[in-house]
C-alpha positions as CSV (number, residue, x, y, z in Angstrom):
1,X,-104.1,61.0,84.8
2,X,-102.3,59.1,87.1
3,X,-102.1,55.1,87.2
4,X,-102.2,52.6,89.9
5,X,-100.6,50.5,92.3
6,X,-101.3,46.7,91.7
7,X,-100.3,44.2,94.6
8,X,-99.5,40.6,93.2
9,X,-99.2,37.4,95.3
10,X,-96.4,35.6,94.2
11,X,-95.5,31.9,95.0
12,X,-94.4,31.0,98.5
13,X,-92.2,28.1,97.1
14,X,-93.9,26.2,94.2
15,X,-93.8,28.6,90.9
16,X,-97.0,26.6,89.5
17,X,-99.0,28.3,92.3
18,X,-99.0,32.0,90.4
19,X,-102.5,32.7,88.9
20,X,-103.0,33.4,85.5
21,X,-104.4,36.7,86.7
22,X,-101.1,37.5,88.2
23,X,-99.2,36.3,85.1
24,X,-101.1,38.6,82.8
25,X,-100.9,41.6,85.3
26,X,-97.1,41.2,85.5
27,X,-96.9,41.2,81.5
28,X,-99.1,44.5,81.1
29,X,-97.9,46.9,84.3
30,X,-95.5,49.2,83.0
31,X,-92.7,48.3,85.6
32,X,-92.4,46.0,88.7
33,X,-91.2,47.0,92.3
34,X,-89.8,43.9,93.9
35,X,-88.3,43.2,97.1
36,X,-85.1,41.7,95.8
37,X,-85.0,41.8,92.1
38,X,-82.8,38.8,91.7
39,X,-85.2,36.5,93.3
40,X,-88.2,38.2,91.2
41,X,-86.4,37.9,87.5
42,X,-86.2,34.2,88.1
43,X,-89.7,33.8,88.5
44,X,-90.3,36.2,85.3
45,X,-87.7,34.4,83.4
46,X,-89.5,31.1,84.1
47,X,-92.6,32.6,82.4
48,X,-90.9,34.3,79.9
49,X,-92.0,37.6,81.2
50,X,-90.0,40.7,80.3
51,X,-90.6,43.9,82.3
52,X,-88.6,46.7,83.7
53,X,-87.6,46.2,87.4
54,X,-87.2,48.5,90.5
55,X,-86.0,47.3,93.8
56,X,-88.2,48.5,96.9
57,X,-87.1,47.1,100.3
58,X,-86.6,48.0,103.9
59,X,-83.5,49.9,103.7
60,X,-84.3,52.1,100.6
61,X,-88.2,52.3,101.0
62,X,-87.9,56.3,101.6
63,X,-86.1,57.1,98.8
64,X,-87.6,54.5,96.2
65,X,-91.2,55.0,97.5
66,X,-91.3,58.7,96.5
67,X,-89.9,57.5,93.0
68,X,-92.6,54.8,92.5
69,X,-95.0,57.2,93.4
70,X,-94.0,59.9,91.0
71,X,-94.1,57.4,88.0
72,X,-97.7,56.3,89.1
73,X,-98.5,60.2,89.1
74,X,-97.1,60.5,86.0
75,X,-99.7,57.6,84.7
76,X,-97.8,54.4,84.9
77,X,-99.1,51.3,86.5
78,X,-96.6,49.5,89.0
79,X,-97.0,45.7,90.3
80,X,-95.7,45.3,93.4
81,X,-94.1,41.8,94.2
82,X,-92.4,40.4,97.4
83,X,-90.0,37.5,97.1
84,X,-92.6,35.1,98.2
85,X,-96.4,35.6,99.1
86,X,-98.4,38.4,99.6
87,X,-96.7,41.9,99.7
88,X,-97.4,44.4,102.3
89,X,-97.7,41.4,105.1
90,X,-95.0,41.9,107.1
91,X,-93.5,43.6,104.3
92,X,-92.2,46.9,103.6
93,X,-95.1,47.2,100.9
94,X,-97.4,48.1,103.6
95,X,-95.8,51.6,103.6
96,X,-96.3,52.1,99.7
97,X,-99.8,51.2,100.2
98,X,-100.3,54.0,102.9
99,X,-98.4,56.4,100.5
100,X,-100.5,55.6,97.6
101,X,-103.6,56.7,99.7
102,X,-102.0,59.8,100.6
103,X,-101.9,60.6,97.0
104,X,-105.2,59.6,96.1
105,X,-103.7,56.7,93.8
106,X,-105.8,53.7,93.2
107,X,-104.5,50.5,94.7
108,X,-105.9,47.3,93.7
109,X,-104.9,43.5,94.2
110,X,-104.1,40.0,92.8
111,X,-104.5,37.7,95.7
112,X,-102.8,34.5,96.1
113,X,-100.5,32.6,98.2
114,X,-100.0,34.0,101.6
115,X,-97.8,31.8,104.0
116,X,-99.6,32.7,107.1
117,X,-103.0,31.4,106.1
118,X,-101.4,28.2,104.6
119,X,-99.8,27.6,107.8
120,X,-102.5,28.0,109.7
121,X,-104.8,25.7,107.6
122,X,-102.9,22.7,107.8
123,X,-101.6,23.4,111.2
124,X,-104.1,21.1,113.1
125,X,-104.7,23.8,115.6
126,X,-108.3,26.1,116.1
127,X,-108.5,28.5,112.9
128,X,-111.7,30.3,113.8
129,X,-110.1,33.1,115.4
130,X,-106.4,34.0,115.2
131,X,-103.4,37.0,115.6
132,X,-100.8,37.3,113.1
133,X,-97.7,38.7,115.1
134,X,-95.2,38.6,112.2
135,X,-91.4,38.6,113.1
136,X,-90.2,38.6,116.6
137,X,-87.7,41.5,117.6
138,X,-83.9,40.5,117.9
139,X,-83.8,43.2,121.0
140,X,-84.3,40.9,124.0
141,X,-86.4,43.6,125.8
142,X,-88.8,44.3,122.5
143,X,-89.0,40.6,122.0
144,X,-90.1,39.8,125.7
145,X,-92.3,42.7,125.8
146,X,-93.9,41.3,122.5
147,X,-94.6,37.7,124.0
148,X,-95.7,38.8,127.7
149,X,-98.2,41.0,125.7
150,X,-99.4,37.6,124.4
151,X,-99.7,35.6,127.7
152,X,-103.2,35.7,128.1
153,X,-104.0,35.8,124.2
154,X,-107.1,33.1,123.7
155,X,-106.8,33.1,120.0
156,X,-104.2,31.1,117.7
157,X,-101.0,33.1,117.3
158,X,-99.0,32.9,114.1
159,X,-95.3,34.1,113.6
160,X,-92.6,34.0,111.2
161,X,-89.3,32.8,112.3
162,X,-85.7,32.2,110.7
163,X,-83.8,29.2,111.0
164,X,-81.3,30.1,112.8
165,X,-83.3,31.7,115.7
166,X,-86.0,28.7,115.8
167,X,-84.3,26.9,119.0
168,X,-84.2,30.1,120.8
169,X,-87.8,31.1,120.3
170,X,-89.0,27.9,121.5
171,X,-87.3,28.4,124.3
172,X,-88.7,31.9,125.0
173,X,-92.3,30.5,124.2
174,X,-91.6,28.0,127.0
175,X,-90.6,30.5,129.5
176,X,-93.4,32.8,128.6
177,X,-96.5,30.4,127.4
178,X,-95.4,27.2,129.1
179,X,-95.8,23.8,127.5
180,X,-98.5,24.6,124.8
181,X,-99.3,22.9,121.8
182,X,-97.5,24.2,118.6
183,X,-97.3,23.5,115.2
184,X,-94.3,24.3,113.3
185,X,-94.8,24.5,109.5
186,X,-91.9,24.8,107.0
187,X,-91.1,25.1,103.6
188,X,-94.7,25.3,102.6
189,X,-95.2,24.0,99.0
190,X,-91.9,23.4,98.5
191,X,-90.0,19.4,98.2
192,X,-89.2,19.4,102.0
193,X,-92.5,20.6,103.4
194,X,-93.5,19.5,106.6
195,X,-95.7,20.1,109.8
196,X,-94.9,19.1,113.3
197,X,-97.6,19.4,116.0
198,X,-96.1,18.8,119.1
199,X,-95.7,20.6,122.7
200,X,-93.4,23.4,122.8
201,X,-91.2,21.1,125.2
202,X,-91.2,18.2,122.5
203,X,-90.4,20.5,119.3
204,X,-87.4,22.1,121.4
205,X,-86.2,18.5,121.9
206,X,-86.6,17.5,118.2
207,X,-85.3,20.2,116.7
208,X,-82.2,20.1,118.9
209,X,-80.9,17.1,117.1
210,X,-81.9,18.4,113.9
211,X,-80.2,20.4,110.9
212,X,-82.6,23.4,111.0
213,X,-83.0,24.7,107.3
214,X,-85.4,26.6,105.5
215,X,-88.3,28.9,106.1
216,X,-90.6,28.3,109.3
217,X,-94.3,29.8,110.4
218,X,-94.9,28.9,114.0
219,X,-98.9,28.5,114.7
220,X,-99.1,28.4,118.7
221,X,-102.1,27.5,120.9
222,X,-104.0,30.5,122.7
223,X,-104.4,30.0,126.4
224,X,-107.3,27.8,127.2
225,X,-110.5,28.8,128.8
226,X,-111.3,25.8,130.8
227,X,-114.4,27.7,132.4
228,X,-117.9,26.1,132.1
229,X,-120.5,28.3,130.1
230,X,-122.3,29.1,133.5
231,X,-119.1,30.6,134.6
232,X,-117.9,32.6,131.8
233,X,-117.2,36.5,132.4
234,X,-119.9,38.6,131.2
235,X,-119.3,42.3,130.2
236,X,-120.7,43.3,133.5
237,X,-118.4,41.3,135.4
238,X,-115.5,42.5,133.6
239,X,-116.4,46.2,134.3
240,X,-116.6,45.3,137.9
241,X,-113.5,43.6,137.6
242,X,-112.0,47.0,136.1
243,X,-113.5,48.9,138.8
244,X,-111.7,46.9,141.3
245,X,-108.5,48.1,139.7
246,X,-109.4,51.5,140.0
247,X,-109.7,51.0,143.8
248,X,-106.1,50.2,143.6
249,X,-104.7,53.8,141.8
250,X,-104.9,52.1,138.5
251,X,-105.9,54.6,135.4
252,X,-109.3,54.0,133.6
253,X,-107.6,53.3,130.6
254,X,-105.1,50.8,132.2
255,X,-107.8,48.9,133.9
256,X,-109.7,48.5,130.8
257,X,-106.3,47.3,129.1
258,X,-105.7,44.6,131.5
259,X,-109.0,43.4,132.2
260,X,-109.7,43.1,128.5
261,X,-106.6,41.0,128.1
262,X,-108.0,38.4,130.9
263,X,-111.5,38.5,129.7
264,X,-111.3,38.9,125.6
265,X,-113.8,41.7,126.1
266,X,-112.7,45.0,123.8
267,X,-111.0,47.4,125.9
268,X,-113.3,50.1,124.3
269,X,-116.4,48.3,125.8
270,X,-115.0,48.2,129.1
271,X,-114.0,51.6,129.1
272,X,-117.1,52.8,127.9
273,X,-118.7,50.8,131.1
274,X,-116.3,52.3,133.6
275,X,-117.0,56.2,132.3
276,X,-120.7,55.4,132.7
277,X,-120.3,53.9,136.0
C-alpha cells in the first residue's frame, strides 16, 4: 500500500506563525522534502524536530521527483515544504503534486501562511477579484509579452519580485500600465514589515532613494471601468464586437480572445456566441 504526500505551509517570516497541526505532521512524516534543506533544518531545530530531509527544487526536480514518488509508492509519507509559505504556489512542488496524481498517490494539505494572500489583505486595494502572476521573466521579450497580456486586466494583480529587480519592474509597470495605484508589501511578518500604497510613479521615486532589501510582493490596481451601469457591455454586445473583428480577417479564436480582454466576458462564451451566430 502506498503512502501519501502532504503539503505543509511554513512561516513566511515569523516562526511562531506555524500551526500546531503542521508541527505534528512534520513530526509524524517518514521524511521531509524541502526546497533548501539548510533553511528547513533551522525551522526543525527551533521546534526540536528530527526527521530525514531530502532536497527538492527547480534544478533537481526531475530526478528527485522520481525518488520521492518511489518512496511514497513503497509506503512512506512525505511532507513537502518550501523555504517559506505554501509549497506548489510559484514553486516546483506543483510538478510533484501532478506526478502524485498520475501515480494514484493521495495528496493532502496542512494550510497556513501564504505571501500572496497576506499581501493582498493588507494592500489597501480591491480584494474581491484578483489574479496571481508570480515572478516576471528575466527575458525582456517574455517579460513584456506577459505584462502586455495584462494591460486590460480589471482584477487586482499580484506579483512576486526580488529586491534587485524592483526598480526595473516599477519602470516596466509604468510603461505598460501608466500611473496606477500599487501597493508594495515587503518583509511580511518580519521585523521590518511594511506597506507602501502609492502610484507607480511615486513608488519609483521613493525606492530610487532607498536601500532595497528583503522580499517583495507587488499588488497592482486593475484597469478601471468608468462606464455607468447603463453603458456596461453585455455578452450580446461583446459578441457583436467580436463579429466586427471577423470582418477584418481575424480568426474566431483571436476575436474571442481580444474581446474577452476588453469586456471581461470569458473567451469561451464569446466563442460560442460567434459559432451560433
